[in-house]
Backbone bond lengths (Angstrom), bond angles and torsions (degrees), N, CA, C in turn:
res aa  C-N    CA-C-N  psi(-1)  N-CA   C-N-CA  omega(-1)  CA-C   N-CA-C  phi
1 M - - - 1.473 - - 1.530 108.91 -
2 S 1.323 117.28 125.14 1.464 121.52 -178.15 1.521 110.55 -85.05
3 F 1.296 115.23 150.48 1.459 120.39 179.65 1.521 108.95 -108.97
4 P 1.311 118.55 160.31 1.483 120.91 -178.93 1.529 111.04 -59.42
5 G 1.321 115.14 133.10 1.458 120.39 179.26 1.518 114.24 87.74
6 A 1.365 117.61 8.06 1.469 120.31 -179.67 1.537 110.85 -65.26
7 G 1.326 116.11 -40.16 1.460 119.24 179.46 1.511 112.29 -64.06
8 L 1.319 115.68 -40.11 1.462 119.99 178.68 1.529 110.48 -64.97
9 A 1.327 116.91 -39.78 1.466 120.76 179.52 1.525 110.81 -63.81
10 K 1.342 116.22 -42.29 1.470 119.30 178.44 1.522 110.82 -63.54
11 G 1.327 116.31 -42.10 1.472 119.42 179.30 1.510 111.83 -63.03
12 L 1.315 117.63 -41.74 1.467 120.79 177.56 1.521 111.77 -65.65
13 A 1.339 116.62 -34.95 1.467 119.84 178.13 1.527 110.61 -64.13
14 V 1.325 116.25 -42.62 1.467 119.69 177.24 1.527 110.19 -62.82
15 T 1.315 117.15 -42.11 1.464 121.09 179.36 1.522 111.50 -61.65
16 L 1.328 116.30 -43.50 1.467 120.56 -179.67 1.533 111.63 -65.08
17 R 1.344 115.61 -40.19 1.484 118.20 178.28 1.520 110.89 -64.21
18 T 1.322 116.52 -39.41 1.467 120.68 -179.40 1.525 111.10 -69.00
19 M 1.315 116.68 -36.60 1.462 120.28 -178.24 1.520 112.03 -67.14
20 T 1.316 117.20 -27.58 1.472 120.05 -177.63 1.523 112.67 -85.18
21 K 1.331 118.30 -10.33 1.461 120.73 179.92 1.521 110.32 -83.26
22 K 1.335 113.92 149.89 1.454 119.73 179.25 1.532 110.53 -74.87
23 T 1.317 116.74 135.62 1.456 121.14 178.97 1.526 110.15 -78.35
24 V 1.330 115.76 131.70 1.458 122.05 -179.98 1.527 108.50 -119.29
25 T 1.301 116.76 127.00 1.459 122.07 178.81 1.519 109.92 -97.33
26 A 1.308 116.88 126.90 1.467 121.16 177.04 1.523 108.80 -74.34
27 Q 1.329 116.26 122.11 1.471 121.54 -176.33 1.527 111.27 -87.87
28 Y 1.325 115.53 47.37 1.457 119.79 177.66 1.536 109.07 -81.16
29 P 1.321 120.79 138.32 1.472 128.63 12.15 1.534 114.47 -95.51
30 D 1.341 117.87 2.12 1.465 118.82 179.65 1.530 111.50 -64.86
31 V 1.319 116.37 -34.51 1.456 121.73 177.81 1.531 107.54 -118.14
32 Q 1.319 115.86 119.04 1.457 120.33 -179.16 1.525 110.48 -71.51
33 P 1.321 117.31 140.34 1.469 119.46 178.70 1.528 111.06 -71.26
34 V 1.313 115.14 150.98 1.465 121.11 176.07 1.528 107.45 -88.75
35 L 1.309 116.05 107.86 1.462 121.14 -175.35 1.527 110.62 -98.48
36 P 1.316 117.43 154.05 1.472 119.91 172.30 1.516 109.98 -60.34
37 P 1.331 117.87 150.63 1.480 119.91 -174.25 1.519 114.14 -62.68
38 R 1.318 119.25 -27.16 1.465 121.13 -178.89 1.523 110.84 -111.29
39 S 1.333 116.28 42.73 1.464 120.77 -179.52 1.524 110.56 -67.45
40 R 1.323 115.59 151.28 1.460 121.46 177.70 1.513 108.53 -94.04
41 G 1.309 115.98 95.07 1.446 120.02 179.65 1.520 111.85 -102.16
42 V 1.331 115.93 -69.18 1.454 122.10 -179.72 1.522 107.30 -140.86
43 I 1.328 116.57 158.72 1.456 121.83 -177.12 1.525 109.10 -97.59
44 A 1.333 115.66 129.08 1.466 121.83 179.68 1.521 110.10 -106.45
45 L 1.331 115.50 153.15 1.470 122.16 -177.17 1.517 110.15 -118.86
46 L 1.335 115.93 127.11 1.465 122.11 169.63 1.521 106.81 -99.48
47 E 1.319 114.34 94.08 1.476 120.86 -169.10 1.519 112.75 -59.34
48 E 1.342 118.21 -34.15 1.456 120.84 -176.93 1.530 112.49 -63.07
49 N 1.329 117.23 -26.56 1.461 120.19 -177.60 1.520 112.95 -88.80
50 C 1.329 117.62 -11.32 1.467 120.33 -176.68 1.525 110.43 -76.61
51 T 1.331 116.23 127.46 1.466 121.93 178.07 1.526 112.36 -108.13
52 V 1.329 117.77 11.30 1.455 123.92 179.88 1.538 110.24 56.07
53 C 1.323 116.26 43.53 1.463 119.79 177.45 1.525 111.88 -78.28
54 M 1.346 117.63 -15.06 1.458 124.26 176.02 1.522 114.13 69.69
55 L 1.325 118.37 10.29 1.457 119.68 179.20 1.523 111.77 -62.60
56 C 1.329 116.51 -42.75 1.466 119.51 -178.27 1.524 111.35 -62.61
57 A 1.337 116.79 -42.57 1.465 120.36 -179.07 1.525 111.41 -68.35
58 R 1.333 117.48 -36.47 1.467 120.19 -179.30 1.516 112.08 -72.87
59 E 1.333 117.02 -34.31 1.459 120.24 -176.95 1.527 113.02 -86.65
60 C 1.323 117.77 -12.72 1.466 120.34 -178.03 1.530 110.06 -65.21
61 P 1.346 118.73 120.14 1.478 119.73 -178.96 1.526 113.10 -71.18
62 D 1.345 117.90 -18.72 1.462 120.71 -179.53 1.525 112.81 -99.29
63 W 1.313 117.55 -6.34 1.466 121.78 -178.00 1.532 110.48 53.37
64 C 1.328 115.46 48.75 1.470 119.37 -177.66 1.528 112.01 -107.26
65 I 1.333 118.04 8.60 1.466 121.75 178.77 1.523 107.95 -107.94
66 Y 1.326 115.72 126.86 1.463 122.01 -178.10 1.523 109.18 -117.63
67 I 1.330 116.39 123.12 1.465 121.99 -176.27 1.524 108.90 -129.12
68 D 1.334 116.24 131.08 1.468 122.75 172.10 1.515 107.66 -126.17
69 S 1.328 115.30 145.54 1.465 119.80 -179.49 1.519 109.78 -154.61
70 H 1.305 115.65 169.85 1.467 121.82 173.17 1.523 108.64 -141.79
71 K 1.311 115.93 163.38 1.465 120.58 -177.68 1.512 110.41 -101.35
72 E 1.321 115.04 140.55 1.457 122.12 175.23 1.519 109.24 -122.25
73 T 1.325 115.61 144.58 1.462 120.86 178.27 1.518 109.32 -96.40
74 L 1.320 115.76 125.47 1.461 121.07 178.87 1.520 108.99 -95.76
75 P 1.327 118.36 136.45 1.463 119.84 178.69 1.526 110.85 -65.15
76 A 1.324 114.94 153.97 1.463 120.07 -179.35 1.523 110.36 -65.66
77 A 1.317 115.44 139.30 1.459 120.52 -179.31 1.527 111.76 -75.05
78 E 1.333 116.69 -28.44 1.459 122.22 -179.38 1.517 109.40 -125.35
79 P 1.318 117.95 160.18 1.480 120.37 -176.87 1.522 113.58 -58.33
80 N 1.337 118.09 -39.96 1.462 120.77 -175.48 1.528 112.99 -95.47
81 A 1.334 117.34 2.67 1.465 120.62 -177.95 1.532 110.59 -85.05
82 R 1.323 115.49 161.43 1.459 121.56 179.79 1.525 109.77 -91.28
83 A 1.302 115.88 151.65 1.462 120.98 176.46 1.533 109.14 -69.88
84 R 1.324 116.06 144.70 1.449 121.98 -178.75 1.532 110.16 -108.87
85 T 1.324 115.03 153.44 1.464 120.41 174.91 1.527 108.82 -116.85
86 R 1.316 115.74 147.77 1.453 120.29 178.21 1.522 109.07 -140.20
87 N 1.325 115.35 153.80 1.467 121.16 177.45 1.519 109.01 -86.86
88 V 1.307 116.31 133.97 1.457 122.76 178.16 1.522 108.44 -113.85
89 L 1.323 115.53 128.00 1.463 121.17 -176.19 1.522 110.18 -74.07
90 D 1.332 116.44 125.33 1.454 121.97 176.31 1.534 111.54 -102.67
91 R 1.317 115.85 -39.61 1.469 119.98 -179.06 1.513 110.05 -146.45
92 F 1.324 115.23 135.75 1.462 121.75 172.57 1.524 106.00 -139.21
93 A 1.314 116.85 113.25 1.464 120.75 -176.46 1.519 109.45 -135.61
94 I 1.333 115.79 148.35 1.466 122.68 176.35 1.521 107.92 -126.84
95 D 1.330 115.98 127.11 1.460 121.66 177.56 1.528 108.00 -91.51
96 F 1.344 116.21 101.11 1.451 120.37 -176.65 1.536 112.57 -76.58
97 S 1.314 117.78 -5.32 1.464 118.73 172.30 1.530 110.56 -77.52
98 L 1.328 117.27 -17.38 1.459 122.07 176.85 1.531 112.35 -105.30
99 C 1.326 116.80 -25.46 1.472 121.50 -175.32 1.526 110.90 -61.08
100 M 1.332 117.15 136.18 1.460 121.20 176.70 1.525 111.60 -108.36
101 Y 1.338 117.19 11.24 1.466 123.34 171.21 1.527 111.35 58.79
102 C 1.320 116.12 41.80 1.463 120.14 178.88 1.527 111.02 -79.72
103 G 1.343 117.91 -23.90 1.459 121.40 178.37 1.513 114.65 80.38
104 I 1.339 118.20 9.04 1.463 119.88 -179.34 1.524 110.83 -63.41
105 C 1.326 116.73 -39.67 1.476 120.33 -178.19 1.529 110.43 -61.43
106 I 1.326 117.18 -38.46 1.461 120.75 -179.75 1.528 110.28 -70.20
107 E 1.341 116.05 -38.64 1.465 119.53 -177.61 1.528 112.41 -70.60
108 V 1.340 117.83 -36.22 1.465 119.73 -175.25 1.518 112.43 -85.74
109 C 1.337 118.76 -12.82 1.470 120.02 -178.37 1.527 109.32 -65.48
110 P 1.339 118.22 117.06 1.470 119.75 -176.77 1.524 114.01 -81.47
111 F 1.324 117.51 -6.34 1.464 120.15 -174.49 1.524 113.01 -120.08
112 D 1.332 117.82 14.79 1.465 122.72 177.24 1.528 111.10 53.15
113 A 1.323 115.58 56.14 1.461 120.07 178.06 1.516 112.22 -102.10
114 L 1.328 118.21 -14.02 1.459 122.70 -177.99 1.523 109.62 -120.27
115 F 1.352 116.12 139.87 1.459 121.10 -176.65 1.526 109.17 -141.86
116 W 1.330 115.17 153.97 1.462 120.90 172.93 1.523 109.45 -83.92
117 S 1.316 115.61 134.65 1.463 122.28 171.10 1.532 107.90 -114.08
118 P 1.329 118.56 140.36 1.471 119.71 179.46 1.519 114.06 -75.73
119 E 1.340 118.20 -3.98 1.458 120.52 -179.41 1.534 110.52 -66.98
120 F 1.317 116.01 133.92 1.475 119.91 -178.08 1.526 112.30 -131.52
121 E 1.309 117.96 -1.42 1.464 120.51 -177.64 1.530 110.19 -91.82
122 Y 1.306 116.50 77.43 1.469 119.70 177.18 1.525 110.33 -138.69
123 A 1.332 115.07 35.11 1.471 119.78 176.12 1.525 109.89 -66.73
124 E 1.310 116.41 148.45 1.463 122.58 -178.40 1.535 109.44 -132.59
125 T 1.315 115.13 154.57 1.469 120.14 174.86 1.522 111.26 -83.86
126 D 1.340 116.26 -19.43 1.464 121.48 178.52 1.518 108.12 -114.09
127 I 1.317 116.79 125.82 1.462 120.45 -176.61 1.523 112.03 -63.21
128 H 1.312 117.66 -26.57 1.468 120.34 179.62 1.525 111.61 -67.01
129 E 1.330 117.14 -25.45 1.454 120.27 179.87 1.521 112.59 -73.91
130 L 1.345 117.39 -9.16 1.459 120.53 178.26 1.531 112.12 -82.41
131 T 1.312 117.23 -3.42 1.462 120.88 171.93 1.519 108.03 -88.44
132 H 1.313 116.44 105.73 1.456 122.00 -176.25 1.528 109.77 -92.29
133 E 1.312 115.96 122.06 1.462 121.06 176.27 1.524 109.65 -79.23
134 R 1.341 116.27 176.11 1.465 119.84 -171.89 1.522 112.56 -64.72
135 E 1.340 117.76 -28.96 1.463 119.34 177.49 1.525 110.64 -64.56
136 K 1.327 116.46 -42.20 1.460 120.81 178.49 1.521 110.92 -69.88
137 L 1.327 116.62 -40.94 1.468 120.21 178.31 1.524 110.82 -63.61
138 R 1.332 116.61 -33.33 1.473 119.99 177.81 1.533 110.47 -68.16
139 E 1.325 117.28 -36.12 1.473 120.07 178.65 1.528 111.62 -62.88
140 W 1.335 117.09 -32.21 1.467 119.51 179.45 1.520 111.98 -68.10
141 M 1.339 117.82 -17.83 1.470 119.87 -179.41 1.523 111.40 -61.34
142 W 1.326 117.37 -29.03 1.469 120.40 -178.33 1.519 111.13 -70.37
143 T 1.334 118.30 -13.74 1.463 121.63 -179.13 1.526 112.25 -102.57
144 V 1.326 117.46 0.67 1.467 120.65 -179.85 1.525 108.93 -75.01
145 P 1.325 118.18 124.72 1.474 119.43 -179.70 1.517 111.50 -69.63
146 A 1.317 115.98 156.75 1.464 120.66 178.30 1.518 109.98 -67.46
147 P 1.325 117.97 148.03 1.472 119.72 179.47 1.524 110.63 -66.09
148 P 1.311 117.80 154.37 1.464 120.09 178.64 1.522 111.46 -63.45
149 A 1.319 115.65 153.98 1.463 120.54 -178.72 1.531 109.97 -64.96
150 L 1.326 114.62 147.17 1.459 119.59 179.60 1.521 110.43 -73.83
151 D 1.305 115.13 155.71 1.466 120.78 174.24 1.533 107.63 -65.05
152 P 1.329 118.88 129.11 1.478 120.15 -179.62 1.522 113.35 -55.46
153 A 1.327 116.68 -28.29 1.469 119.94 -179.18 1.522 112.83 -88.96
154 A 1.338 117.37 -2.54 1.465 119.88 -177.85 1.522 110.76 -77.02
155 E 1.327 114.68 156.14 1.466 120.22 177.21 1.522 109.97 -71.26
156 E 1.304 115.47 152.20 1.457 120.86 178.30 1.532 109.67 -68.05
157 P 1.340 118.33 134.47 1.465 119.47 178.63 1.522 111.82 -57.16
158 K 1.328 115.76 145.96 1.466 119.80 -177.33 1.524 111.77 -61.94
159 E 1.359 116.19 -36.61 1.456 118.71 -178.87 1.525 111.06 -62.35
160 I 1.347 115.89 -43.44 1.468 119.23 -179.72 1.520 110.58 -68.65
161 A 1.341 116.77 -40.62 1.463 119.96 178.91 1.521 111.18 -61.62
162 T 1.336 116.70 -42.89 1.462 120.18 179.00 1.531 111.45 -64.52
163 A 1.340 115.75 -42.88 1.463 119.36 178.40 1.524 110.88 -64.01
164 R 1.335 117.11 -38.82 1.460 119.71 179.94 1.528 111.41 -66.85
165 K 1.340 116.40 -39.87 1.463 119.81 177.94 1.523 110.52 -62.74
166 A 1.346 115.99 -42.42 1.465 119.13 178.77 1.528 111.04 -63.87
167 A 1.335 116.91 -40.86 1.466 120.29 178.73 1.521 110.44 -65.62
168 D 1.338 117.28 -39.92 1.473 120.25 178.43 1.533 110.84 -63.91
169 K 1.342 115.94 -39.34 1.473 118.83 178.02 1.522 111.28 -62.95
170 L 1.344 115.86 -44.09 1.468 119.26 179.32 1.523 110.91 -63.78
171 A 1.330 116.20 -41.22 1.464 119.74 179.34 1.518 110.50 -64.20
172 A 1.343 117.69 -40.97 1.463 121.21 179.06 1.522 110.88 -65.19
173 A 1.351 115.40 -41.34 1.474 118.49 178.49 1.523 111.14 -64.88
174 A 1.342 116.87 -40.48 1.468 119.66 178.52 1.521 111.04 -65.22
175 A 1.341 116.60 -40.19 1.464 119.99 178.63 1.522 110.79 -65.10
176 A 1.341 117.56 -40.77 1.458 121.23 178.08 1.524 111.05 -64.05
177 A 1.349 115.83 -40.14 1.466 119.10 178.34 1.524 111.21 -64.90
178 E 1.339 117.03 -40.86 1.460 120.27 177.71 1.520 111.20 -64.05
179 A 1.342 116.01 -41.47 1.467 119.07 179.13 1.524 111.14 -64.31
180 A 1.348 115.84 -41.77 1.468 119.37 178.84 1.524 110.91 -64.68
181 A 1.350 115.90 -38.91 1.468 118.88 178.26 1.522 110.92 -66.16
182 A 1.336 116.71 -38.05 1.456 119.92 178.72 1.521 111.15 -65.48
183 V 1.341 116.33 -41.75 1.479 120.12 178.35 1.521 110.42 -63.77
184 T 1.332 116.20 -43.04 1.465 119.83 179.31 1.533 110.79 -62.50
185 T 1.324 116.67 -41.71 1.467 120.13 178.83 1.520 110.89 -64.20
186 A 1.324 116.25 -41.33 1.467 119.45 179.63 1.520 111.19 -64.49
187 E 1.348 116.15 -42.45 1.469 119.95 178.84 1.527 110.60 -63.86
188 T 1.354 116.04 -38.98 1.462 119.07 179.10 1.514 111.33 -64.74
189 V 1.325 116.45 -44.37 1.466 120.45 178.52 1.513 111.05 -62.72
190 E 1.326 115.92 -40.17 1.474 119.64 -179.93 1.518 111.55 -66.24
191 S 1.342 115.51 -41.45 1.477 118.68 -179.87 1.526 110.78 -67.50
192 V 1.353 116.21 -38.98 1.463 119.16 177.74 1.520 110.42 -64.60
193 G 1.341 116.21 -38.74 1.467 119.61 179.07 1.499 112.08 -66.42
194 S 1.331 117.73 -39.97 1.466 120.36 179.43 1.516 111.66 -67.66
195 V 1.341 116.55 -37.22 1.469 119.53 176.99 1.523 110.71 -64.57
196 G 1.333 115.19 -40.87 1.462 118.85 178.87 1.518 112.12 -63.98
197 S 1.327 117.69 -39.79 1.468 120.00 179.43 1.514 111.12 -66.60
198 V 1.341 116.38 -36.99 1.467 120.17 177.89 1.529 110.50 -64.26
199 E 1.353 115.45 -42.10 1.468 118.52 179.60 1.530 110.63 -65.17
200 E 1.329 118.28 -37.92 1.458 120.26 177.97 1.511 111.56 -63.49
201 K 1.347 116.37 -40.72 1.460 119.25 177.84 1.524 111.20 -63.51
202 G 1.318 116.60 -38.64 1.451 120.31 178.58 1.513 111.53 -64.68
203 D 1.342 117.24 -38.41 1.456 120.37 178.21 1.521 111.43 -66.81
204 D 1.323 117.47 -37.38 1.475 120.76 178.85 1.512 111.56 -66.50
205 A 1.321 115.08 -36.77 1.446 117.87 179.89 1.532 109.21 -69.35
């Protein structure tokens, strides 16, 4: 049961504790701050993963993502197959003067094309320079930290399992091809040897 003035007493206690602590001045920019490993600094783009689905631009509450694309027709892989079309990314830009760093675009991206980078030193004297095109967004990818290690007891991600199965299939096919080539070579050597022995017998006769 609280008594009258309990909130005021708690507030004064916090004030007194703060007053007794030594004041520390951050010597930025001479000394870089120690940031959490997954800090929200700037958004990086992995262009190869972008399929121009436009989910990030549609879900952005600030409408600060600009995407342009065009369609290309891919030839059919087989004689009786149909030609396919795909979207090709022409422009991907983020206006960081409007961005509120909510991270919705990163969360809704189904193909892992957007990532948080802890870099935050990209202030500009011209507001137009805060619109980063895809080339600049791609440069930020080099500053994205590696994801945390998986729990040893966790299941293997489906993407890695699928890739491993495909690699195992290719390795098995290559091994089978090598074995078949070795058998063919052995049979060829054996047949050549038998022909040679027959010819020697004919010469002796």
